[in-house]
SERO-4910 file (N, C-alpha, C, O; in steps of 0.05 Angstrom, whole numbers):
BEGIN
 pado doro    nc1    nc2    nc3   cac1   cac2   cac3    cc1    cc2    cc3    oc1    oc2    oc3
  Met    A   4271   5017  -3767   4279   5046  -3776   4286   5061  -3751   4275   5056  -3729
  Leu    A   4305   5082  -3755   4311   5099  -3736   4301   5128  -3743   4308   5140  -3763
  Leu    A   4283   5138  -3724   4272   5166  -3731   4278   5182  -3709   4290   5174  -3689
  Asn    A   4268   5208  -3713   4270   5229  -3692   4239   5231  -3679   4219   5227  -3693
  Ala    A   4239   5236  -3652   4215   5244  -3641   4206   5269  -3649   4223   5288  -3651
  Ser    A   4178   5274  -3654   4169   5300  -3662   4176   5322  -3646   4172   5321  -3622
  Gly    A   4186   5345  -3657   4192   5368  -3644   4223   5369  -3632   4232   5387  -3619
  Cys    A   4238   5344  -3640   4266   5344  -3629   4284   5349  -3650   4308   5347  -3645
  Leu    A   4275   5357  -3674   4297   5361  -3696   4283   5381  -3714   4259   5378  -3718
  Asp    A   4297   5400  -3724   4293   5418  -3748   4306   5409  -3771   4329   5416  -3773
  Ala    A   4296   5394  -3789   4308   5384  -3810   4320   5404  -3831   4339   5400  -3845
  Leu    A   4305   5427  -3831   4313   5446  -3850   4339   5461  -3840   4354   5469  -3857
  Thr    A   4345   5463  -3813   4368   5476  -3805   4389   5457  -3797   4411   5466  -3790
  Ala    A   4382   5429  -3796   4402   5408  -3792   4398   5387  -3812   4392   5364  -3804
  Pro    A   4400   5391  -3836   4393   5372  -3858   4408   5347  -3857   4398   5326  -3863
  Asp    A   4435   5350  -3848   4451   5327  -3850   4444   5308  -3827   4448   5284  -3829
  Val    A   4432   5320  -3805   4423   5302  -3784   4398   5287  -3792   4395   5264  -3785
  Ala    A   4380   5301  -3805   4356   5290  -3816   4362   5266  -3836   4350   5245  -3836
  Arg    A   4382   5271  -3851   4391   5253  -3874   4403   5226  -3862   4404   5205  -3875
  Ser    A   4411   5228  -3837   4422   5205  -3822   4401   5187  -3810   4407   5165  -3800
  Leu    A   4377   5195  -3812   4353   5181  -3802   4340   5166  -3824   4345   5174  -3847
  Asp    A   4324   5146  -3820   4308   5129  -3839   4281   5144  -3845   4268   5137  -3865
  Ala    A   4272   5164  -3828   4248   5178  -3835   4250   5199  -3817   4261   5195  -3795
  Phe    A   4238   5225  -3825   4241   5249  -3809   4210   5254  -3800   4191   5252  -3815
  Val    A   4208   5260  -3774   4180   5268  -3764   4179   5298  -3760   4198   5310  -3749
  Thr    A   4157   5311  -3769   4159   5339  -3767   4149   5346  -3736   4141   5330  -3719
  Lys    A   4152   5371  -3733   4135   5383  -3707   4105   5378  -3715   4097   5375  -3738
  Thr    A   4091   5379  -3693   4061   5379  -3693   4052   5401  -3709   4061   5424  -3704
  Val    A   4035   5396  -3728   4020   5419  -3744   3992   5421  -3737   3980   5400  -3733
  Thr    A   3980   5442  -3734   3951   5445  -3728   3940   5461  -3750   3954   5471  -3767
  Leu    A   3912   5462  -3750   3898   5478  -3774   3907   5503  -3776   3917   5512  -3797
  Glu    A   3905   5519  -3753   3913   5547  -3753   3939   5554  -3741   3947   5538  -3724
  Pro    A   3953   5574  -3746   3980   5579  -3735   3976   5583  -3706   3955   5593  -3697
  Arg    A   3999   5574  -3689   3999   5578  -3661   4024   5589  -3652   4046   5580  -3660
  Asp    A   4022   5610  -3636   4048   5622  -3624   4063   5605  -3603   4087   5605  -3598
  Gly    A   4042   5590  -3591   4055   5575  -3568   4053   5587  -3542   4042   5609  -3540
  Asn    A   4063   5576  -3522   4061   5583  -3494   4082   5607  -3489   4101   5612  -3504
  Thr    A   4077   5620  -3467   4092   5640  -3459   4120   5629  -3451   4122   5607  -3440
  Pro    A   4142   5644  -3458   4168   5636  -3447   4169   5637  -3415   4155   5653  -3403
  Val    A   4183   5621  -3403   4204   5603  -3412   4191   5576  -3418   4173   5567  -3404
  Arg    A   4203   5564  -3442   4187   5541  -3455   4205   5515  -3448   4194   5493  -3448
  Ile    A   4230   5516  -3442   4247   5493  -3439   4265   5497  -3414   4278   5518  -3410
  Ala    A   4266   5476  -3399   4283   5476  -3372   4295   5450  -3370   4283   5429  -3375
  Glu    A   4322   5452  -3363   4335   5423  -3357   4332   5417  -3328   4331   5435  -3311
  Thr    A   4332   5390  -3323   4330   5381  -3296   4351   5358  -3295   4362   5349  -3315
  Asp    A   4354   5350  -3273   4373   5330  -3265   4369   5304  -3279   4387   5287  -3282
  Val    A   4345   5302  -3288   4337   5273  -3300   4328   5274  -3328   4319   5253  -3338
  Gly    A   4329   5299  -3341   4318   5303  -3367   4311   5329  -3373   4321   5347  -3359
  Met    A   4294   5336  -3392   4286   5360  -3400   4257   5365  -3397   4242   5346  -3400
  Leu    A   4247   5389  -3390   4219   5398  -3391   4213   5415  -3413   4228   5433  -3419
  Asn    A   4193   5412  -3424   4185   5432  -3448   4156   5436  -3444   4141   5419  -3434
  Ser    A   4146   5462  -3452   4119   5469  -3453   4120   5489  -3479   4117   5513  -3477
  Ile    A   4122   5477  -3501   4120   5491  -3523   4094   5504  -3531   4094   5527  -3539
  Gly    A   4072   5489  -3529   4050   5496  -3533   4037   5491  -3562   4017   5503  -3569
  Leu    A   4050   5473  -3578   4045   5466  -3603   4048   5493  -3624   4033   5498  -3643
  Ala    A   4070   5506  -3616   4077   5529  -3634   4082   5516  -3662   4095   5495  -3665
  Asn    A   4071   5529  -3682   4073   5520  -3710   4059   5538  -3729   4041   5553  -3721
  Pro    A   4067   5538  -3758   4057   5558  -3775   4030   5553  -3785   4019   5569  -3800
  Gly    A   4016   5529  -3778   3990   5521  -3784   3993   5507  -3813   4013   5510  -3826
  Ile    A   3974   5492  -3823   3976   5473  -3844   3980   5489  -3869   3997   5481  -3885
  Asp    A   3966   5511  -3875   3969   5524  -3900   3996   5531  -3905   4005   5524  -3927
  Arg    A   4012   5545  -3888   4039   5555  -3889   4057   5526  -3889   4077   5524  -3903
  Phe    A   4049   5507  -3873   4064   5487  -3876   4067   5472  -3902   4088   5461  -3909
  Leu    A   4045   5472  -3915   4044   5457  -3942   4058   5476  -3962   4071   5466  -3981
  Thr    A   4057   5501  -3959   4070   5518  -3982   4099   5524  -3975   4114   5527  -3994
  Arg    A   4106   5527  -3952   4134   5534  -3947   4153   5513  -3934   4177   5512  -3940
  Asn    A   4140   5494  -3916   4156   5477  -3903   4162   5450  -3918   4184   5442  -3924
  Leu    A   4136   5438  -3924   4140   5414  -3937   4153   5412  -3964   4165   5391  -3968
  Pro    A   4153   5429  -3982   4171   5426  -4007   4202   5425  -4002   4214   5408  -4015
  Pro    A   4214   5440  -3984   4242   5437  -3978   4247   5410  -3963   4267   5396  -3967
  Leu    A   4227   5404  -3947   4232   5378  -3933   4231   5357  -3952   4246   5337  -3948
  Ala    A   4216   5356  -3974   4214   5335  -3993   4241   5331  -4009   4247   5310  -4019
  Lys    A   4256   5354  -4010   4282   5355  -4024   4305   5344  -4010   4328   5343  -4020
  Leu    A   4299   5335  -3985   4321   5322  -3967   4326   5292  -3975   4346   5280  -3969
  Asp    A   4306   5282  -3988   4307   5253  -4001   4307   5235  -3974   4321   5215  -3973
  Val    A   4290   5242  -3953   4285   5227  -3929   4254   5226  -3926   4240   5246  -3929
  Pro    A   4244   5202  -3921   4214   5200  -3918   4205   5215  -3897   4215   5216  -3875
  Val    A   4183   5230  -3904   4171   5251  -3881   4148   5238  -3870   4131   5227  -3884
  Trp    A   4147   5240  -3847   4121   5232  -3828   4113   5260  -3820   4130   5276  -3814
  Val    A   4088   5267  -3821   4076   5291  -3810   4060   5288  -3785   4040   5274  -3786
  Ser    A   4069   5300  -3763   4054   5298  -3741   4031   5320  -3738   4037   5344  -3740
  Val    A   4008   5312  -3734   3985   5329  -3732   3969   5330  -3706   3967   5310  -3693
  Gly    A   3960   5352  -3699   3947   5356  -3672   3923   5372  -3677   3920   5386  -3697
  Gly    A   3906   5370  -3656   3880   5389  -3657   3864   5386  -3631   3874   5372  -3613
  Phe    A   3841   5398  -3628   3827   5398  -3605   3799   5386  -3610   3782   5387  -3592
  Ala    A   3796   5373  -3633   3771   5359  -3637   3776   5336  -3659   3797   5337  -3671
  Ala    A   3760   5318  -3663   3767   5295  -3682   3763   5308  -3710   3778   5301  -3727
  Asp    A   3745   5326  -3715   3743   5340  -3745   3768   5353  -3750   3776   5353  -3773
  Glu    A   3781   5365  -3732   3806   5378  -3738   3826   5361  -3749   3839   5367  -3769
  Tyr    A   3829   5336  -3735   3849   5316  -3744   3841   5309  -3772   3858   5309  -3790
  Ala    A   3816   5303  -3778   3807   5296  -3804   3811   5316  -3824   3816   5308  -3847
  Glu    A   3812   5340  -3820   3815   5360  -3838   3845   5360  -3845   3854   5360  -3868
  Leu    A   3859   5359  -3823   3892   5360  -3830   3898   5337  -3843   3917   5339  -3859
  Cys    A   3886   5312  -3841   3894   5288  -3855   3884   5291  -3885   3899   5284  -3903
  Leu    A   3859   5302  -3889   3852   5308  -3919   3869   5323  -3932   3876   5318  -3955
  Arg    A   3878   5345  -3918   3897   5364  -3932   3924   5351  -3940   3938   5360  -3959
  Leu    A   3930   5331  -3926   3957   5319  -3931   3955   5296  -3949   3976   5286  -3958
  Asp    A   3932   5286  -3955   3928   5260  -3969   3938   5259  -3997   3947   5238  -4007
  Asp    A   3938   5282  -4012   3946   5280  -4040   3974   5289  -4043   3983   5292  -4065
  His    A   3989   5293  -4019   4018   5298  -4020   4033   5275  -4020   4036   5264  -3998
  Glu    A   4046   5263  -4043   4059   5237  -4043   4083   5239  -4026   4091   5218  -4015
  Glu    A   4095   5260  -4022   4119   5264  -4006   4114   5257  -3975   4132   5251  -3960
  Val    A   4089   5257  -3967   4081   5251  -3942   4075   5219  -3941   4056   5209  -3951
  Arg    A   4096   5206  -3926   4094   5177  -3927   4075   5168  -3902   4061   5148  -3905
  Ala    A   4074   5182  -3880   4056   5174  -3859   4047   5199  -3845   4057   5221  -3850
  Val    A   4026   5196  -3828   4014   5216  -3810   4019   5205  -3781   4014   5182  -3776
  Glu    A   4028   5220  -3766   4027   5213  -3737   4009   5232  -3722   4012   5256  -3722
  Leu    A   3988   5218  -3709   3967   5231  -3696   3976   5236  -3665   3979   5218  -3648
  Asn    A   3980   5263  -3662   3988   5272  -3635   3963   5267  -3616   3948   5285  -3610
  Val    A   3961   5239  -3607   3934   5237  -3591   3943   5231  -3564   3947   5208  -3556
  Ser    A   3946   5251  -3550   3954   5247  -3519   3932   5257  -3502   3928   5282  -3501
  Cys    A   3918   5241  -3491   3890   5251  -3480   3890   5242  -3448   3873   5226  -3440
  Pro    A   3909   5251  -3433   3909   5241  -3405   3889   5256  -3391   3881   5246  -3370
  Asn    A   3879   5280  -3398   3860   5295  -3383   3835   5295  -3391   3820   5312  -3381
  Val    A   3825   5277  -3409   3797   5274  -3416   3786   5250  -3400   3800   5234  -3389
  Glu    A   3759   5249  -3400   3743   5228  -3381   3749   5203  -3393   3755   5184  -3378
  Ser    A   3749   5200  -3419   3752   5171  -3432   3775   5172  -3452   3768   5176  -3476
  Pro    A   3801   5169  -3446   3822   5169  -3466   3817   5152  -3489   3819   5159  -3512
  Ala    A   3807   5124  -3481   3803   5108  -3504   3783   5113  -3523   3786   5107  -3547
  Glu    A   3762   5124  -3512   3740   5133  -3530   3746   5159  -3547   3738   5162  -3570
  Thr    A   3761   5178  -3535   3771   5201  -3547   3788   5192  -3570   3784   5201  -3593
  Thr    A   3809   5172  -3565   3828   5166  -3586   3815   5151  -3606   3823   5155  -3629
  Ala    A   3794   5133  -3602   3780   5123  -3622   3767   5140  -3642   3767   5136  -3666
  Glu    A   3755   5159  -3629   3738   5180  -3644   3759   5195  -3664   3753   5196  -3688
  Ile    A   3783   5205  -3653   3803   5216  -3669   3812   5200  -3690   3810   5208  -3713
  Val    A   3824   5177  -3684   3835   5157  -3704   3813   5153  -3724   3819   5155  -3748
  Gly    A   3789   5148  -3717   3769   5140  -3736   3763   5161  -3758   3762   5156  -3782
  Ala    A   3761   5183  -3746   3758   5209  -3764   3781   5211  -3783   3776   5215  -3807
  Ala    A   3804   5208  -3773   3829   5211  -3790   3830   5187  -3813   3838   5190  -3836
  Arg    A   3820   5163  -3802   3823   5141  -3823   3804   5146  -3848   3810   5137  -3870
  Leu    A   3783   5158  -3842   3763   5166  -3862   3772   5185  -3881   3762   5187  -3904
  Ala    A   3792   5202  -3872   3802   5226  -3888   3826   5220  -3903   3835   5237  -3919
  Thr    A   3839   5197  -3899   3865   5194  -3912   3872   5164  -3919   3862   5146  -3906
  Arg    A   3887   5160  -3937   3895   5131  -3945   3923   5128  -3934   3935   5106  -3936
  Lys    A   3931   5146  -3922   3962   5143  -3913   3964   5127  -3885   3945   5129  -3870
  Pro    A   3984   5113  -3880   3987   5100  -3853   3985   5119  -3832   3998   5141  -3834
  Leu    A   3968   5112  -3809   3967   5131  -3788   3980   5117  -3763   3975   5094  -3757
  Trp    A   3997   5134  -3751   4011   5125  -3724   4000   5141  -3705   4002   5165  -3708
  Ala    A   3988   5129  -3681   3976   5146  -3661   3996   5146  -3639   4004   5125  -3630
  Lys    A   4003   5168  -3632   4023   5176  -3613   4009   5178  -3586   3992   5196  -3583
  Leu    A   4014   5162  -3566   4000   5159  -3540   4013   5168  -3519   4038   5168  -3519
  Ser    A   4000   5178  -3497   4011   5185  -3473   4010   5162  -3454   3992   5146  -3454
  Ala    A   4032   5159  -3435   4030   5138  -3415   4014   5145  -3390   4007   5128  -3373
  Ala    A   4007   5172  -3389   3993   5185  -3367   3963   5177  -3368   3946   5195  -3367
  Val    A   3957   5154  -3369   3927   5143  -3371   3925   5121  -3355   3945   5107  -3350
  Pro    A   3901   5114  -3345   3900   5093  -3330   3903   5063  -3341   3911   5044  -3327
  Asp    A   3897   5062  -3367   3905   5034  -3381   3916   5040  -3409   3899   5041  -3427
  Ile    A   3940   5045  -3415   3949   5051  -3441   3943   5028  -3463   3940   5033  -3487
  Ala    A   3943   5003  -3450   3935   4980  -3471   3906   4986  -3482   3901   4984  -3506
  Glu    A   3888   4993  -3465   3861   4999  -3473   3860   5020  -3496   3845   5019  -3515
  Val    A   3877   5040  -3490   3876   5061  -3510   3889   5052  -3536   3881   5061  -3557
  Ala    A   3909   5035  -3535   3922   5026  -3557   3903   5007  -3573   3903   5006  -3597
  Arg    A   3888   4992  -3559   3866   4973  -3571   3846   4989  -3586   3838   4981  -3607
  Ala    A   3837   5014  -3575   3820   5030  -3585   3831   5044  -3610   3816   5049  -3629
  Ala    A   3855   5050  -3609   3867   5061  -3633   3867   5043  -3657   3862   5050  -3680
  Gln    A   3876   5015  -3649   3878   4997  -3670   3850   4991  -3681   3846   4990  -3706
  Glu    A   3832   4987  -3666   3802   4980  -3677   3793   5003  -3692   3778   4998  -3710
  Ala    A   3799   5026  -3689   3792   5051  -3701   3807   5057  -3731   3800   5074  -3748
  Gly    A   3827   5042  -3733   3842   5042  -3761   3871   5051  -3761   3882   5056  -3783
  Ala    A   3885   5053  -3738   3913   5062  -3737   3929   5038  -3748   3922   5015  -3744
  Tyr    A   3949   5045  -3760   3969   5024  -3770   3987   5019  -3750   3993   4995  -3746
  Gly    A   3998   5037  -3736   4019   5032  -3715   4013   5052  -3691   3995   5068  -3691
  Leu    A   4030   5048  -3672   4034   5065  -3646   4060   5079  -3646   4079   5070  -3657
  Ser    A   4062   5104  -3632   4085   5118  -3627   4082   5120  -3594   4063   5131  -3583
  Leu    A   4103   5107  -3582   4100   5106  -3552   4131   5112  -3540   4151   5097  -3544
  Ile    A   4131   5134  -3526   4108   5150  -3514   4112   5178  -3518   4132   5187  -3529
  Asn    A   4093   5192  -3511   4095   5221  -3509   4106   5229  -3483   4110   5210  -3468
  Thr    A   4113   5255  -3474   4125   5262  -3451   4103   5258  -3430   4080   5254  -3435
  Val    A   4114   5258  -3404   4097   5260  -3380   4100   5284  -3365   4121   5297  -3364
  Arg    A   4078   5292  -3354   4080   5318  -3339   4098   5323  -3316   4099   5306  -3298
  Gly    A   4112   5345  -3315   4131   5350  -3292   4133   5380  -3287   4122   5397  -3301
  Leu    A   4147   5383  -3268   4151   5411  -3256   4179   5414  -3249   4192   5395  -3238
  Ala    A   4191   5438  -3255   4216   5448  -3245   4215   5474  -3230   4202   5493  -3239
  Leu    A   4228   5476  -3208   4224   5504  -3192   4256   5515  -3196   4276   5502  -3198
  Asp    A   4252   5544  -3195   4279   5557  -3196   4293   5556  -3169   4280   5560  -3148
  Glu    A   4316   5552  -3171   4332   5544  -3149   4332   5571  -3128   4333   5568  -3104
  Arg    A   4330   5594  -3138   4329   5616  -3122   4305   5624  -3112   4303   5629  -3088
  Thr    A   4285   5626  -3131   4258   5636  -3123   4241   5616  -3113   4222   5622  -3098
  Leu    A   4244   5591  -3121   4225   5569  -3114   4199   5571  -3128   4179   5560  -3120
  Arg    A   4200   5586  -3151   4177   5586  -3168   4178   5571  -3195   4200   5564  -3204
  Pro    A   4158   5565  -3207   4161   5546  -3231   4181   5559  -3250   4181   5584  -3253
  Thr    A   4197   5544  -3261   4219   5552  -3280   4205   5557  -3309   4212   5575  -3324
  Leu    A   4186   5542  -3316   4174   5545  -3343   4151   5568  -3340   4141   5570  -3317
  Gly    A   4143   5582  -3359   4125   5602  -3362   4097   5592  -3352   4085   5604  -3335
  Pro    A   4087   5566  -3364   4063   5555  -3361   4064   5539  -3334   4044   5530  -3325
  Ala    A   4088   5536  -3321   4089   5521  -3297   4095   5491  -3303   4118   5482  -3299
  Ile    A   4076   5476  -3313   4078   5447  -3317   4085   5444  -3348   4076   5457  -3367
  Gly    A   4104   5424  -3349   4113   5417  -3378   4117   5386  -3380   4114   5370  -3362
  Gly    A   4123   5380  -3404   4129   5351  -3411   4157   5342  -3406   4175   5355  -3416
  Leu    A   4162   5321  -3391   4185   5312  -3382   4197   5291  -3407   4185   5272  -3416
  Ser    A   4220   5297  -3415   4232   5277  -3433   4259   5271  -3422   4267   5282  -3402
  Gly    A   4272   5252  -3436   4301   5246  -3428   4304   5219  -3416   4286   5203  -3418
  Pro    A   4324   5213  -3404   4330   5187  -3389   4310   5177  -3368   4305   5153  -3365
  Ala    A   4299   5195  -3356   4278   5186  -3335   4256   5172  -3348   4244   5153  -3338
  Leu    A   4249   5182  -3372   4226   5168  -3386   4230   5141  -3396   4210   5127  -3403
  Lys    A   4255   5131  -3397   4255   5103  -3409   4245   5082  -3397   4238   5063  -3411
  Pro    A   4241   5079  -3370   4228   5056  -3358   4198   5057  -3364   4187   5036  -3367
  Val    A   4184   5082  -3366   4161   5084  -3373   4154   5078  -3402   4133   5066  -3408
  Ala    A   4173   5085  -3421   4170   5080  -3447   4172   5048  -3452   4158   5036  -3469
  Leu    A   4190   5036  -3436   4191   5006  -3440   4168   4994  -3429   4160   4974  -3441
  Ala    A   4155   5000  -3409   4131   4990  -3398   4108   4993  -3417   4093   4973  -3420
  Ala    A   4105   5016  -3431   4083   5023  -3447   4086   5005  -3473   4067   4994  -3483
  Val    A   4110   5003  -3484   4120   4988  -3509   4108   4959  -3501   4089   4949  -3514
  Tyr    A   4119   4948  -3481   4114   4921  -3472   4085   4914  -3471   4076   4894  -3483
  Val    A   4069   4932  -3456   4041   4924  -3454   4024   4927  -3479   4006   4912  -3485
  Cys    A   4031   4946  -3494   4018   4952  -3519   4024   4931  -3540   4006   4922  -3555
  His    A   4049   4923  -3541   4055   4898  -3559   4038   4874  -3553   4025   4863  -3571
  Arg    A   4036   4865  -3526   4020   4846  -3518   3992   4849  -3524   3979   4829  -3532
  Ala    A   3981   4875  -3520   3954   4877  -3526   3946   4879  -3555   3924   4871  -3561
  Thr    A   3962   4888  -3573   3956   4892  -3602   3973   4879  -3621   3964   4872  -3643
  Gly    A   3996   4875  -3616   4014   4863  -3636   4019   4884  -3658   4029   4875  -3679
  Met    A   4014   4908  -3658   4015   4928  -3677   4047   4936  -3682   4063   4932  -3664
  Pro    A   4054   4947  -3705   4082   4961  -3707   4080   4983  -3687   4060   4997  -3684
  Ile    A   4105   4987  -3672   4108   5008  -3653   4134   5024  -3659   4154   5012  -3666
  Val    A   4131   5050  -3655   4156   5064  -3655   4161   5070  -3624   4144   5083  -3611
  Gly    A   4180   5062  -3615   4188   5064  -3586   4207   5087  -3582   4226   5090  -3597
  Met    A   4202   5105  -3563   4217   5129  -3556   4212   5136  -3527   4193   5130  -3514
  Gly    A   4232   5150  -3520   4233   5158  -3490   4255   5151  -3476   4257   5129  -3465
  Gly    A   4275   5172  -3473   4300   5165  -3459   4324   5152  -3474   4345   5145  -3463
  Val    A   4317   5149  -3502   4340   5135  -3520   4363   5150  -3519   4363   5171  -3530
  Gln    A   4385   5142  -3506   4409   5153  -3508   4432   5140  -3523   4449   5153  -3535
  Thr    A   4428   5113  -3521   4450   5092  -3530   4438   5069  -3548   4414   5065  -3551
  Gly    A   4456   5056  -3558   4448   5033  -3574   4436   5011  -3554   4418   4995  -3561
  Arg    A   4445   5010  -3530   4431   4992  -3512   4401   5000  -3505   4383   4983  -3501
  Asp    A   4398   5024  -3503   4370   5035  -3501   4350   5026  -3524   4328   5017  -3520
  Ala    A   4362   5031  -3547   4347   5020  -3571   4340   4990  -3570   4318   4981  -3573
  Leu    A   4361   4978  -3564   4357   4946  -3564   4337   4938  -3542   4324   4917  -3545
  Glu    A   4334   4952  -3521   4314   4944  -3502   4287   4947  -3512   4270   4930  -3510
  Leu    A   4284   4973  -3525   4257   4980  -3536   4249   4960  -3557   4226   4952  -3560
  Val    A   4268   4951  -3572   4259   4930  -3592   4253   4904  -3579   4235   4889  -3587
  Ala    A   4268   4898  -3558   4263   4871  -3542   4235   4874  -3529   4221   4854  -3524
  Ala    A   4226   4898  -3524   4201   4902  -3508   4178   4900  -3530   4155   4895  -3524
  Gly    A   4185   4903  -3554   4161   4903  -3577   4161   4921  -3594   4141   4923  -3609
  Ala    A   4183   4941  -3597   4184   4964  -3616   4195   4954  -3644   4215   4940  -3645
  Arg    A   4184   4959  -3664   4195   4951  -3691   4216   4975  -3698   4236   4971  -3711
  His    A   4208   5000  -3689   4225   5021  -3697   4231   5036  -3671   4218   5032  -3650
  Val    A   4252   5055  -3672   4261   5071  -3648   4263   5100  -3655   4273   5106  -3677
  Ala    A   4255   5117  -3639   4260   5144  -3644   4277   5159  -3623   4276   5153  -3599
  Leu    A   4293   5178  -3634   4310   5191  -3616   4297   5221  -3610   4286   5234  -3628
  Gly    A   4300   5230  -3584   4288   5252  -3576   4306   5274  -3566   4318   5289  -3581
  Thr    A   4307   5275  -3539   4321   5296  -3524   4352   5293  -3531   4365   5313  -3532
  Val    A   4363   5269  -3536   4391   5267  -3542   4400   5282  -3565   4422   5292  -3565
  Leu    A   4382   5286  -3586   4388   5300  -3609   4396   5331  -3606   4409   5344  -3623
  Phe    A   4386   5341  -3579   4394   5370  -3575   4421   5372  -3568   4435   5391  -3576
  Ala    A   4430   5350  -3553   4457   5351  -3542   4480   5339  -3561   4503   5348  -3562
  Asp    A   4468   5318  -3576   4486   5302  -3594   4474   5300  -3621   4461   5281  -3628
  Pro    A   4480   5321  -3637   4469   5316  -3666   4478   5292  -3680   4464   5282  -3698
  Asp    A   4501   5282  -3672   4511   5256  -3685   4500   5231  -3672   4510   5208  -3676
  Ala    A   4481   5234  -3657   4469   5211  -3643   4462   5188  -3662   4468   5165  -3658
  Pro    A   4449   5195  -3684   4438   5171  -3704   4459   5152  -3712   4454   5129  -3708
  Pro    A   4482   5159  -3724   4501   5141  -3728   4514   5127  -3706   4522   5104  -3708
  Arg    A   4518   5143  -3683   4529   5131  -3660   4510   5109  -3648   4520   5087  -3640
  Val    A   4484   5115  -3647   4466   5097  -3636   4466   5070  -3654   4467   5047  -3643
  Arg    A   4465   5073  -3680   4466   5051  -3698   4493   5034  -3693   4492   5009  -3694
  Ala    A   4514   5046  -3688   4541   5033  -3685   4539   5017  -3658   4543   4993  -3657
  Glu    A   4531   5030  -3638   4525   5017  -3611   4508   4996  -3612   4513   4975  -3599
  Leu    A   4488   4997  -3626   4466   4975  -3632   4478   4951  -3641   4474   4929  -3631
  Glu    A   4495   4956  -3665   4508   4936  -3677   4528   4920  -3657   4529   4896  -3658
  Asp    A   4543   4934  -3642   4559   4921  -3621   4543   4906  -3601   4550   4884  -3594
  Glu    A   4519   4920  -3591   4504   4905  -3572   4495   4877  -3585   4498   4856  -3572
  Leu    A   4487   4878  -3607   4478   4854  -3621   4501   4832  -3623   4497   4808  -3617
  Ala    A   4525   4842  -3631   4547   4824  -3634   4552   4813  -3607   4556   4789  -3604
  Ala    A   4553   4830  -3587   4561   4822  -3561   4547   4799  -3550   4558   4782  -3535
  Arg    A   4521   4799  -3558   4502   4779  -3547   4500   4754  -3567   4486   4735  -3561
  Gly    A   4515   4755  -3590   4513   4732  -3610   4490   4731  -3628   4483   4711  -3640
  Tyr    A   4478   4755  -3631   4455   4760  -3650   4466   4765  -3678   4486   4780  -3680
  Ser    A   4457   4756  -3696   4465   4763  -3722   4446   4785  -3738   4453   4796  -3759
  Asp    A   4422   4788  -3725   4402   4807  -3739   4385   4817  -3718   4381   4802  -3699
  Leu    A   4374   4842  -3718   4358   4855  -3698   4331   4841  -3698   4316   4845  -3679
  Asp    A   4325   4825  -3717   4296   4813  -3718   4296   4790  -3693   4277   4783  -3680
  Glu    A   4322   4780  -3690   4325   4760  -3671   4318   4771  -3640   4311   4756  -3622
  Val    A   4321   4798  -3638   4317   4811  -3612   4288   4820  -3610   4278   4825  -3588
  Tyr    A   4275   4821  -3631   4246   4834  -3630   4227   4819  -3613   4221   4795  -3617
  Ala    A   4217   4834  -3592   4199   4820  -3572   4209   4798  -3557   4195   4780  -3548
  Ala    A   4237   4800  -3555   4251   4780  -3537   4240   4780  -3510   4239   4759  -3497
  Ala    A   4232   4803  -3498   4224   4804  -3471   4196   4788  -3467   4190   4782  -3444
  His    A   4180   4782  -3489   4158   4766  -3486   4161   4738  -3491   4141   4723  -3491
  Ala    A   4186   4729  -3495   4192   4700  -3501   4178   4679  -3482   4165   4660  -3490
  Glu    A   4182   4687  -3458   4173   4663  -3437   4144   4668  -3434   4131   4648  -3428
  Ala    A   4132   4689  -3437   4104   4692  -3435   4091   4679  -3457   4071   4666  -3454
  Leu    A   4103   4682  -3485   4093   4672  -3507   4095   4641  -3504   4075   4628  -3510
  Ser    A   4117   4629  -3495   4121   4603  -3494   4100   4588  -3474   4089   4567  -3479
  Thr    A   4097   4603  -3452   4078   4594  -3432   4049   4592  -3443   4034   4573  -3437
  Ala    A   4042   4612  -3460   4017   4614  -3472   4009   4593  -3491   3986   4586  -3496
  Ala    A   4035   4584  -3504   4032   4564  -3526   4029   4536  -3513   4017   4518  -3525
  Thr    A   4040   4532  -3489   4032   4508  -3478   4009   4505  -3462   4003   4483  -3452
***
């Protein structure tokens, strides 16, 4: 499947773009409304984009009454991204979404690089969410942890169905004239081309560690990028920053992916899945 990365597409203002995807992932929703961080919230850099939105969203009540009904009319499967500051908040959000058939899956925005034990925290959040919903849970992880494979295993053992890899990594941009931080909160999340090698590494090690379904994302600009994520172990691919500059990216990336397969003599994308692991798997078998 081809999806969007959470927060990189507003399906209600760009419905045709959303319909060109196999599933639409919402911006992260929290229990209470959030205004987000002080502007400036987005800054371009030579290697990608920095953002510090601060989880700005209308809150779950308003999302369910105002946002979800028109999203359901787009005839695109909806995945809802949820976030919170404690495990019980994730559980409450999942419980509120559980009876909504139009919600096909829940993505847990579990990016815990600044906690003492990211694996333990992830397990607590996923476990609480698992008890609150019957829907598939995808744990979205940060690569900014000592051992992302350990965090992935913790998510798997706690009941996650799949992994979304990866979230942004922290970065800083300085104003050319003042040499002060460009973003209002100073530090932001880096996305775009520079993230691709980090994403590939995360997908590779998490596939080896868990064998779980993975949505690979981070720096996908072309069909070649998508092909590499699938080869590293991603079952699905999400487009992020590229959607801001190229709303026609979904059909273009699909076409380029087909060309990449044909150029290598593959008849099906399944033939490429986890190809980067072939030698290691062959060695293990012997």
